[in-house]
N, C-alpha and C positions, 0 to 999 in steps of 0.2 A: 504494500500500500504506500509505496514511495510517493510523496507529494500529497498524501491525504486521500480520502475517499472522494471519488467523483460524485457520489450520491449525497454527500453531506452538504446541506445548505448552511452557509456561513452564519445565517441568522438562527436564532434559537428555534429548535425543532417544535413542531406543533404536537408531536406525539408525547403523550404523558407516560410516565413509568410509575407503577405501583409495586412496592415490595410488600407482599402480603404474607405475614408470618404467623405461625401458630405459637402461642406462648409469649411470655414477657422475657426480656433480658434482665437477669438478676444481678449480674456482675457489673459494677460501675465502669471498669476499664473497657468492657465490651460495648456498653452503651455509649461510652465516649468515642470509641472507634466508629461505631455506626453513625453517630451524630457528625463526626468529622467528615467522613466520606459522603454523607448525605449533603452536607454543606458545600463540599467541593463539587459535587455533581449537579447541584441545582442551577448553576449558571448555564449549563449545557442542556439540561432536560428538566421539564417540570416533574417533580418527584413527590410522591406521597408514601409514607411509611404507615402501614396499618397492621395491627395485631388482632388475632381472634383468640379466644380462650382455648387453652389446652384442655383436653378431656381428663377427667379424674377417674381413677379406678385401675384395676390390675389387668383387664382384658385388652391386649394389644389390638386385636381385630376390631373390637367395639370402639376403642379410642380412635383408631385410624378412620373408621367410618364416620364417627361423630365429628371429628375435626374436618374431614373432607366435606361434609355437609355445610359446615360453617364457612369454609373457604369458598365453596361453589356458590353459596348464597351471595357472595360479594363480587362475583364475576358478571360481566356483561357479555352478551352473545357475540359481539365483535372483537372481544379482547384476544390478543395474542398472549398465550400463557406459556411461560417457561417454568417448568417445575424443576427445582434443584433436587437432583436424585443421584445417589452414588452410582447407580447402574446406568445413568444417562451417558450422553456423549461428552467426551472431554474435548475442549477447544484450546488452542493457543490464544494468546492475547490478540494476535492479528486476526485469527479466525473469528473470535468473538466480535471484534470491531466490524468485520465484514458482515456477520449475521445481524448485528445491530443495525448497520446501515441498510441492509436488505429489508428489515422490518420497518424502518423509518421510511424508506423509499416506497415500500408497498402500501403506504397510506394508512397504516394502523393508527387508530386513535389512542390506543393504550396498550402498552406492553406490561404484563403482570408477571412478576417473578414471585413464585410461591415457594416458601420455605416451610416444609411440613414439620410436624411435631416429633417427639422423641421416638415414636415407633415407625415413622415414615409416612408415606402417602397412601391413602385408601385407593382402591381400584377405580372408583368413579373419578377421582381427582387425576390419577395417572391417565385415564382415558380422555379426560378433557384437555390435557396438556397438549399444546401445539408442538412443544419440544421438551425433551428431558435433558437437562444440562448437569453434567457432573463437574464439580470443582476439583474432585480428586477421587480416586478409588478408596482412599482412606475414609473411615467413618468419622465424620466431623460433628461436633455438637451443633445443633441447629442455630444457636446464637452466633457461633463462629462463622457458619455459612452465610448468615445475613451480612456480617461485616465484610467477608471476603467477596461476596457478590457485588456489593456496592463499590468496593475498591476496584474490582475488575471492570465494572461499568464505567467508572471514572477513567480508568486507563484506556478503555476502548474509545471513549469520547476524545481523549487527548490524541490518540492515534488518528482518529477520523479528522480531527482539526489540524493534523500535522504539527502538533505542539510537543515540546520536549517532555518526555516521561519515559523512563526506561521500559523497553519492551523486547 
């Protein structure tokens, strides 16, 4: 992507990004990281961070279904949904930038990044996802995934604008 993306409009994109996560971030240092990267990303893309309640109880299947219903209730029919999923596709920073540009160029009104809860994503949520994105084959705490996804979106926007940021 030498020279930046041909698809990136130098003006602020009209596409909005929603990071929709199950559960709250309990650790202050992680909340600070999320807030920092959200602040850095907002000049490039309108960004909203939303949390839905995590399910309580010991049955993982029931928890995943309950949380999936909460997430699905927040989605619009035209949303492009990227589910953060360990078994999803891994992308380099350059590949992420290209995929983001494709979504922006495709006229999507909203890109939703979904971070599922402790037990993962329910079947209905996986089925609704436009794309399943893996940050790593490692199992990450969902709070960490939120911070890493925001950092990677910020990096992708810097790449698309041909601005300095290590990639």
